[in-house]
N, C-alpha and C positions, 0 to 999 in steps of 0.2 A: 484813522486816515490810512490811505495806502502808502506804506513806507517804502516798499521796494518791489520791483517787477523783474522777474528773471525768465528768459525764454531761450530754448534750446530746440533747433531744428524744426522751426515752424515757417513753411513756406519759403520766403527768401531770408529769413533770419537764421543764421547759423548759431550766434551766440550773442546774448544780450542781457546785461545786468544794469538796471537803472535804480539809483536811488532818488525817491521823490520827496517833495517837501509840502509843507502847508502852503495855503494861498492859492494863487492862481498860476497854473503851469500850461504854456501852449505848446503845441506840437506842429511844426510847419515843415514844408518841403515841396519839392516839384510833385506835379501830379504823377502817380504811379511809383513814387518813391517807396511806398510801403506803409503809409500812414494807417490805412485800413487793416493791415495786417495785424498792427499792435492791438487794434480794437478787436479783431476777430480772436486773438489770443487771450485777451482779457475775458471777452464773452465765454471762450472755452473754459477758462479756469473757474468762472462763476457758475458753471453749470449749463452752458449753452450746448447746442447739438454738436457732437463730434463728427468728424469727416476725416477719412484717410487722406484725402487730398491736401489736408493742412500740413502733413508731414513733408519736411524739405526733401527734394529728390535725392535719392541714394541712402537716405537715413531709414533705419528701421522703426524709429518712434520720434516724437517730439514731446516737449514738456513745457509747461507754463507754471511758474510759482509766483504767488501773490503773498507779501507779508504786510499785515495790518497792525498798527498800534491802536488799541481800543482804549476808551475811556472806561471807568469803573461801572458807569450806569448804561453801557451800551447794550441794546437788547440781544446782540449775538451771544451774550454770556448766557442767558437763559436758554437760548437754542442749543448751546453746546452742552449745557447741563441736562436739558431734556433728551438729547442724543447720547448721553454718557460718554462725551468726548473730552480729552484733557483740556484744561484752560489755565494754562500758567504761561506768563510771558507773552510774547508776540503771537498773533494768530497767523498760521501758516497754511494756505490753501495750495494744493498741487494737483494738477490734471495731467496725466499722460495720455497722449493720443498715438495709437499704434498705425502703422501704414496700412493694416488690414481693416482698420475702422474701429476696432475695439478701443475703449478707453478705460482708465482707472483713475480713481480720485481719492485724495485723503486730505484730512484736517488735522493739523498737528501730528502728522505721521500716523494717523489712524485711518484706516479705510473706511469711506462712507459711500452711501448711494448717491446717484445723480440728484435725487429728489431732496436729500439732505443738503447737498452742496447748494443747490438752487435757493432753499430756504436761507441758509447762511449768507449766500452771496447777495440776495435781495436786500438784507439789512445792512450791507456794507457799502454797496456801490449801485448807482443808478446811471443808466446809459440813455442819452437823449440825442435826438436830432436824426441824421441821416442814416444812423447805424440801424441794423435790423431790429436790436433789442431796444424797445422804447418804453420808458417808465411813464406813468401818469396817463397813457393813452386808454388803457383798459378800464371801461366804466365801473368794473368790480372794485377798483381801488378809489373811486372818486368820494364815496361816502366816508371812507376812513380819513382821507386827505381834508375833507371839510371838517370833519370831528376835531382833527388834530390842530387845524387852524383856529377853530373856535374854543380850544381847551375843553372839549366835550368828551374826551376819552374816558375820563373817570365817570361820567353819567353813563357811557355806554357800558362799561364793566358792571356797574351797579345794576343796570337794566337787564344785563345778561344773567346775573344772579336771580333777579325776580323772575325772568322768563323760566329758567331752570326750575324754580320753586313751584311756578304755575304748572309747567308741564308735568312735574313729578305728581302734584296733586291730581291732574287730569288722568294720568296713567293709573294711580291708585284707585280713583273713582271708577275708572273704565274697567279695570280688572275686578274690582268688587261688584260691580253691576252684572259683568258677565258671569261671575261665580254664583251671585245671588239668581240670576235668571236661570242658570243651569239647575241650581238647587231646587227653585220652584218648579221647574218642568218635572223634576224627579222627587218632588216631595214625598209622594205616597211611598215609593220605593225606599227613601231614606228612612222614613218612620218605621216601615217594616224591617229594615236592616237593624235599626236601633233596639228595636223590640226582639228580633230574633237573636242577635249577637249578646244583647243583654241577658237573655234567658240562658244562652249557651255558655256565657262567662268563660271565654277561653283564657288560658294563663299561659305566659311564656315558658317555653320548655316542656309543656305538658305532654305533647306528643311522644317526645323521647322517653319521659318517664313511663307512660302508659305502654309504650311499645316494649321496653325493656321487662316490665312487670309481666306483660302478656307472654313474652318469649320464656320467661322464667316458669310461669305456670304450665306452660305447654310442654317444656322439657321435664317437669316434675311428674306430670301425669304419666310420662312414658316410663320413668325410673321407679315410681312408687311401688308397682307390683314386685319388681326385683328386690327392692329393699325389704319389703314385707317378707318374701320367701327367705332372704337371708337371715332376717331376725328370727323367723320361726325355726330356721335350722339352727340358730345359736341358742335361743332361749325359749323356743316353743316346745309343742309335744315331741318332736323328733330330736330335741336337744341332747347332747351326750352328757351334759352337766350332771343330771341326777346319777347316772351309772358310774361316772367318774368319781363322783362324790363318795358313793357307796364303796367303790373299789378302794379309794384312799383309807376310808374308815376300817375296812377289813385288814388292809395292809399294816396300818398303825396299831391295830390290836396284835398283830404278829411281830411288831417291831422288836418285842423284848427277847424274842427268840433268836432273831438273826438281824441285828441292827445294820450291819455293814452291807447286808444283802439287800434290805428293803429300803433304806433311806434314800439312795439316789432315785429309785422309781417313784416314791412319794413326792419327792421334791419336783421332779419332772412334770408329774400330774398336776401338782398345785400350780405350776407355772402355766400350764395349758389352761387350767380352770381361770386363772387370772386373766389370760389373754382372751378367753371367751367372754369374760365379763366386760373387758373393755371394748371389745367389738360389739356386745349388746348395747352398751352406753352410745357408741358412736352411730350405730344402726337406728337406735331409737331417736336420736337427736337428728339424723338425716331425715327420717320419716316425718319428724315434727316440722322441719324446714319446708319439706316438700308438700305439706299438707295445704290445702287451698279449698276455697269454696267454689264450686262449679258457678254458682251465681255471680260470684265476684268476677270471674273471667268473662262471663256473658256481659256483666255490666262494662267492663273494660273495652271489650270489643264494640259494644254499642257506642260508647264515648268516642272512641277512635273513628268509627264510621261517620258520627254526627260532625266531628271536627273537620274531617277530610272532605265531607260533602260541603260544608260552609266554606272551606278554602276553595273549592272548585267554583262554587257559585259566585264568590267575590273576587276570583281571580287572584288569589295570594297564596302565600305559603302558610301552613298552619301556625307557624310561630309568629307570623305577622297579623293574626287575626285580632290580637288586642290592639295594635295600632290602627287597623282597619275600623275596629268598633269605636274607637276613640275619635277617628276622622268623621265617621257618620254622626257621632254625637255633636261634634264641633259644627258640622254641616247643618244639622237640626237646629242647633242654638243660633247659628247665623242666620238660618231662614227664618226663625221666630223674631230675630232682632233686625231683619232686613231693612225695614222701613227707616228706623231710627239710626242705623249705622250708615246707610246711603245719604240720608239727610245731612249727618254730620260731614260726611266726605264731601258732598256737594257744597256745603257751606265754605269749606276750606278752600275749595276751587274757586268759588265766587270771591272770597277775600284775597286770594293770591292773584286772580285776574284783575281785580280792582286796583291793588297795589301796582301791578305791572302797568296797567292804562295810565294811572296817574304819572307814573315816570316816564312812560313812552310819549305821552302828550307834552310833558315838559321838555323832553329831549327834542321833539319835533318842532316845538316852538324855537328852541335854541338853534337848531339847524337852519330854519327859515331866516331867522334873524342873521345868523353868521354868514348865509348865502349872500345876502345883501351887502354885508361888509366885504366878504371875499371878492364879489363882482367889482365893487368900487375900487378896491385896491388894485386888481388886475387891469382894470380900465385905465387907471392912472399910469400904468406902465406901457400901455399900448401906443400912444402918439409917437414917442420917440423912435419906436420899432417899426414906423411907417404903417401903423394899423389904426391910424386916428379915426378912421370912418367904421371900424370894426366894433363889435359888441362882444362882450363875455357874459355868459348867462350860466348861472349854477341852477340847474333845473331840479327842484325838489319836489317829488311827487309822493304825497301822503295818502296812504290807504290803510286805515285802522283794521280792515278785514285781513289784510295780509301781514299780521304781526309776526316778528321773529326775534331772534335773539338780540339783534342790534336795533330793535324798533321796526316801525312800519314805513320808514322813508326810503325811496329810491332816488339816488343822486347821480346826476351825470352832468359833465361839463359841455355846454353847448356854446356855439359861437354863430355870429352872423358877420360876414366879411365886408358886406357893403349894405348901406342903407336901402330899404325896400326890399330886400331879399329875405327869404324865409330862414329863420335860424335852424340849426340842426346840430347833431353830435359832432364834437371837436374833430373826430378821426375822419368823418365823412365829408365835411364841409370845407375844412381848411386844406389848401394845398400844401405840398411838402415844405416850401419855404415859410408859409404862413404858420403851419403847424409847429415848426421849430421855434418860431418867435413866440407864439402862444404859449408853448411849454417854457420858454425861458422866462416869460413875464410871470408864469405861475410859480416857477421855482424861486424867483426873486421874492415872491410874496410869501412863499411857504418854506422857504429854506430853514428857518430855525424850528419849524414845526412840521413834523411828519417828513422829514428828509433823511436819506442816508448820508453818512458823514463824507462820502466821496461821490462827486458828480462828474460824469465824463460826457462832454458835448461833442459830437462829431459833425463838424461843418455846418453848424447852425446859421453861419453867416452866408451860406450859398445863395447866390442871386441878389445880393444887396451889397451896398458900398457907401462910401462917404459917411453922411451923418448916421445912417441907419447902422452901418458897421461899428461906428463909434459908440452908438447907444448900446449895441449889444456888448461891446468891450466893457463899457461902464457898468452894466448890470452883472457881466461875469465878475468884474473886480468886487462889486458889492457883495456878490454871493460869497466870494472866497474869503471875506472877512468872517464868515460864519461856518463855512464848509470848505473841504478841499475840492478844488475845481481843476480838471483837466480838459483842455479843449483843443481839438485838431481844428485849425483854421487856415483860410487862404487870405484873410484880410488883415493888412498892416495895422489897422486901427485897433483890432482885437490884440493882435501880438504885442503892440507897444504897451498895452495896460498889463501885461503879465509880470509877475514877479520872478518867474523862471521860464527859460525858453529852451526847448529842445529841437534840434534840427535832425530831420529824418532824410536820409540819402541812400542811393544805390551806389555800390562800390564792387570793383572786380578785384580779383587776387592779383598781388603785385607780380610783375615778371611774366604774366601770361597775356598773349594777344587778346585784345578786347573781344574779337570775334569767337575766341574759344574759352574765355574766362568765365567761370560760374559767377553770377551776379549775387550779391548778398545785401541785406539792408542793415545799415549802421544808424545809431542814434548818438548823438553828441550834444552835450550840455554847452550852450553858448556863453561866451564871455561877453562883457559889454561892448567890446570891439566887434566880435563875430556877429554879435546879435544885431548891431547897427548894420553890418553888411547884409544880413539875411532880411531884415526889414526893407533895406533899400532894394534888395532884388525883387521883393514882393510889390514894392512901389513902381520899379522901373521895367522889370521884365528880365530879358535875358541878358542885357547889357546894362551894368550898373555904372551910372554917371555920378560925377561929383554932385550934381544937382540932386540926384536921388539920394546920396548920402546925406546930404544937408537937410534934405526933406525928412529923412529918417530920424536925424537928430532932433528936429523940431518936433516930430511926432512923439518920440519917446519922452522928450522933456515936457511936453504939453500933457501926455497921458499920465505921467508920474505926478 
């Protein structure tokens, strides 16, 4: 329920803090005292359209804060969780209106969009009657209200699951059919591609390997000649090794004659021979590594050409050719199995549609039966509201060809205000006063099913009096046993049945001449004595007499 309302600098309200209670609370006051301002403020906080004109003159911004106490099973908890908003303790909604027209909104001190604010607000409060925001008037909500009244919401949820299964099956079949039709049109190309790529047999990473081998061979071709010349110089016909070896042998034969003179030279020549031998080994190894078959280079170049040509042909990178080949093989297999696969998918679609149709038919029958019960319940509420000649009709149009996630029924509340006239949509046929009373009758019937926990009625007793006003008061009192009800009223019969009474009045600043004083709207909770005085005023008008006070006492006693 709405536990507290706080307003700062909205129109004539400078500062207002109200604590609200369960049951029926009425708001009364002279015309122009500011009752509509309160409802404008509540509407703004619940996501209504912002307007810089709402900000009190001279203030930079206005603010409205609503505090709600929620039950554990209230749907607002799911909305908060879905929006990743904190959900601990009371739910606090705040809307700030800037004088330049901009607004800011928060829920539990977390900034939210106006769309999220409206979604949360719709689950918390319903506004009815003369106020601009009217619940239950939009035909889009009528089917959900009928389902809630008939306890059909579980069936609707189950039907939604069957609908999604059916649509998913349809989508799968449609996609598969499109793929197969495309494959069938390209069948010859697919078969050629499978044959060509199968013969080519591309491997992942093959291009890089071949390119590296080709580069190595081409480099080897350039340096092989130089390596050969170097080897010939070291170990070939022009090699100095034989002459050096002969020189060493001659010197060694002379070693006995002059050891000290010959030995250093022999050792140096031996080192040179060893170095030349090492060079020979390295050069022969390099020549062996550089050796290649020209035919192999040709084969590598032909393979690279074939791979790259295939990549261009199939619009892919060379490394992607194995995946392309696999896809063509899969397409060919699918093409070969198309009839059986499509038949299986279409059987799944048929089974899913049959399950949906059975559930939708059952739900539709339930809606038609529930509509008759709802009509009878609303009709029973109409005579005391001076609508005894009116008719209420829950119009259920069923069109199996227009199936949807919530079935194939379109639901709209129709009325006929007088016998012999043509019935029509509630909003189009009923006048303002009639509409308010029809909505009240509906809310009495639907209060514990499909209703927000707080209902606000704005002057739904306009244009009626006496017994009709008393009947409205009775129904508001009945409603307040199941939900919190706030009602702006001019009818003493309605006010007398309230459990809580708030008086709205204008006031001027103390000590300032009336002609110059800024006017503000004040709200005060009435005691039993002041409440009697206010109801007497509502009965008598400007001058409250003893007879009016006595009449107020009788009205309060009778109402309670």
